[in-house]
ROPALO-392832 format. One record per residue (C-alpha): x, y, z. Coordinates in pm, whole numbers, plus 50000, padded with zeros to 5 digits. Example, Ala and Ser with C-alpha at 12.3 -4.5 7.8 and 13.67 -1.06 7.14 Angstrom:
BEGIN
512304955050780 513674989450714 
This chain:
BEGIN
519356438150259 517826404450322 519486376050151 517316357549908 517666321449819 518766331449472 521716349949615 522996320049824 524246296749543 527816309049496 528926271449510 527586243449295 524226231149443 523466202049207 526536179549222 526706146549027 526126113249201 528126081349172 525176058549206 526416038149507 523936011449613 522016021149940 522275987450104 519825974550378 522685964150591 523715999450680 520306002250869 520925974151113 524485960451110 526765965851400 529725973251178 527966003351032 526876016051381 530426012851503 531866031151202 529336058851236 530126063251606 533896065551549 534006084651219 530786104751215 529066112751545 532336121351728 533356145651456 530326167751374 528486196551548 525486187651755 522626208751906 523026206652277 519966228252397 518636262652420 521026291052495 518146309152687 518356281752958 521876294653039 521236327753212 523666328753507 527266315953573 527086278853649 523896272153463 524166241353259 522596219052983 523366182852941 522826162852632 523256125452587 524106111452244 524906074852181 527286063352452 528376098452556 527026126152779 528086163252740 527616190352989 527606227652867 528106255053119 527636292753130 530956309053228 531556340753436 532486359753126 529166350852953 530696324452719 529606287452717 532046259352747 531326221652707 532906190852879 532356153852881 529956146253164 532276123853357 534006128653685 537826125053655 537886103653971 535976073553872 533906083353576 530556088953755 528256112353559 528166146853718 525046162953577 521836142753569 519236168753461 518966184053110 518736219753249 520186230253577 522456254053758 524796255354065 528056272254168 529776239154113 529186206353957 529236179954241 529896142654184 527186122554378 529686093354427 532486108654634 531646145754644 534296158954398 533406194454291 534226213453968 533956250453892 532036260453581 535336262753388 535796225153452 538666229953711 538666205753994 537916226454322 537356201954601 537956165654692 537496145054994 540746138655186 542946160054958 546216151555135 545646113855062 546766116454696 550316110554570 551786144354507 549256162054724 545846176754651 544676172454288 542626204154319 543556231354079 545626207353879 543036188953674 540116200053460 537176180853309 537876170252945 536756199352731 535236197452385 534366223552126 531346245752207 529646275752046 526276294252046 524396302451712 520926306251632 519786307351996 521096272652036 524166258152218 526296235051994 529056210852085 531606189951887 533596161152032 536316168151772 538256198351896 540466196151589 537566200451345 536146230551180 534526258451378 530726258651389 530536286051135 532836267450896 530886236050949 527526254250881 529006270850565 528556306750496 525776301650246 523686281950485 524416301950797 523686335450639 520406322150483 519186306750812 520036338551002 517146356250823 514716338651062 516366352551372 516196320051570 517946337251864 514816358051920 512506328451924 510966308752214 510886270852210 507226262152280 507316225752191 509886198252263 509306161152266 511696131752238 511166094352193 512966062352145 511616050451816 511886015751644 513966024051348 517616032751251 518346070051252 518936069550876 515396060050806 514386093350958 517056111650761 516046095850428 512426107950499 513576143550555 515856142450255 512876139450003 509476152349957 508326123249739 506306109750028 504176141050093 501166131149872 500686097750045 501756105650400 500696142550432 497796147950201 496336175050436 499096200950336 498166199849966 495686229549999 498216253650146 501676241950050 502796234949689 504486201549709 504826197049334 508506188549294 508726208148962 507816238749166 510276232049453 513866245049479 516516220449575 520156228549684 522846204949782 525886221149950 528376193849869 531306212650043 529636208650383 527146180450330 524076200850399 521036205850172 517946226750134 514456223249982 511986253549938 508246246649897 506006274449802 503616283850090 500026297550087 499596280949745 497876248049663 499806219149523 500296222349149 500366184849105 496546183649107 494096195548839 491976212549113 494886233949220 493026266049144 490236256549372 490186278449687 489836257649993 489036269350349 492676272250479 493806295550202 490496316350232 491096321150595 494676331050531 493416358350281 490966371250524 493526371850809 495686394650591 492776417050502 492176402550149 488786393750007 488796356549908 486126360849637 488496371549355 490696339849423 487836315249400 488976301449068 492506313749086 493886299549419 497506297949272 497576335549284 497136338249672 500786335049746 501926366549557 498916385349689 499776376050045 503446385050004 502426419849896 500096423150187 502576411050437 505016437150311 502386463650330 501016457150682 503166430650836 505066454151071 501906470451210 500226436851264 503276426051479 505366407851227 508526430851270 510866401551195 509846402250827 511956433850773 515126411450782 513646385050545 513256381250166 509876378249997 510156339949958 511176336150323 508026354750458 505756329750281 507406296950184 508806266650373 512466261050378 513826226750490 517526228950578 518966194150648 522266197650824 524726169750795 524216144750918 521016142351123 519136175151179 516456191950973 515446228851041 511996234350870 511696271850853 508196286550870 507666325050807 507216328751189 508976298551349 511156267951298 510716231451353 513846211951447 513646174651354 516496152951472 517406116551477 520376103751688 521776069451729 520506046552005 523226038352261 523206001352184 520615990551917 521166001851564 517525993651483 516336020651709 517046058251738 516216089451947 513836112651767 513446149151870 510786173551751 511076210351863 509196241151759 510526276051820 508476307551736 508526345151733 506076364451937 503596382251713 502636415551857 501636411852217 500036377652165 500776349152412 499836323452143 501636311351837 500546286851561 502736256251578 502776220951433 499916211951663 497906243451611 497576272551857 500276269652123 501076289452429 504136312352387 505836297552686 509296281752699 509246245252762 511766217752864 512096186652653 509436160452730 510406124052692 507456102152573 507046065152503 506656059352124 502996053052028 501596065652355 501576102452288 501826124151968 505176135351839 503246161051627 500756151851352 503136152951065 506036135851259 503406108251356 502706103350990 506416102150901 507176076751178 504016055051091 506066038550818 509306034551014 508645999351151 507625985950814 510676001050635 513085987150915 511635951850857 511735954650488 515405965850473 516325930850609 514735914850300 516925897750041 514435913249794 515755949049872 518515955749627 519485991149718 516586013249625 515346028749293 515276066449344 513476094249155 515496125349059 513696143949334 515246120449585 518796129049491 519466143249830 519136107149972 521756095149726 524126122549804 523676116450190 524546079650158 527466085249930 528976110350176 528216085650459 530026058450263 533126079950230 533126091950597 532656056450729 535086041550480 532546014850389 531746009450008 529525978649960 
């Protein structure tokens, strides 16, 4: 039986807040960046790449975060292991492409070679070392690694919780309804953007900005906070927001007006839009029923494992500390912000979209409209020169102004609405992790 969101709250999901001030300094000060690196980034699980890119023994993924680089390799037994991407000889980085494969990792500096299990297999002049050849005696420094949701994950803290423990059973079981391991990544862009990583996090930890930054969604997604569901999983630091899909925003008096996008959705599912002309709020329930009745024969076989809310609504899972999974009925957006290697007033922003194949179609509907169902590598773009996706562009359009404003003596820590509670909880957890309480 599919897990519904109502079944997933066996732990408290609305914990109290302390009211810690959210200081501007944390968005630009070196002491915050250093504390975050030592106490946060090196102790949590990170998405390293797509498991589908690791088909054969020796295939690898690399991911750079902050000042580190990690390489993840497919093993002969089918498992995946992760290592720091640094040669044991003189520290030169071994893998330079994000996706690749070879029988051995070869250092481009002196030709040292490592097997996929990290063991040193070949060195130049092996007899010229004290104690004889180092081959077979040394292995690349290994870190924790796991595969879940079609993604390869790593954690630099080998003494920390397992990936499943870190996700938390409530979050993991709920997200598994979307069967991400059966999806294809059809969009993946990355950019160095001019704001601290937490500005992006704050944005995805609230929906208060939707009417001003994303007015186009109001005809098909109900962004009225009184109609949303919020959950804060205080034990693991993650949170979730559900917005009703295929229903207009209830915050407007015109909510029962049937606009073109909803009419088209009704027609797609074989329903006559006419009866909904003055009752657009009823479209959601009608389409749920229709999806249940004909979804499988129309190519939506994955709905069988999902609850009614999951096949029509939008679920935003923000995983501590920096990655949001926005779950659509037929796909998922991954929106991530990571620290810049040296400048706390910049970050690396990633936007991915993964989707199910619908029937035999070679096209899916993504954040940029119809998109070819073809696996893609991550594309690195210059901020402002190419789109990061319409909604992401809108979100980041305010980043520069906010980064500047947070330096102001006039900013006193923020005045948050109740619906922005996830921001407050995030920063209070960050204060505790970093050991900084201003």
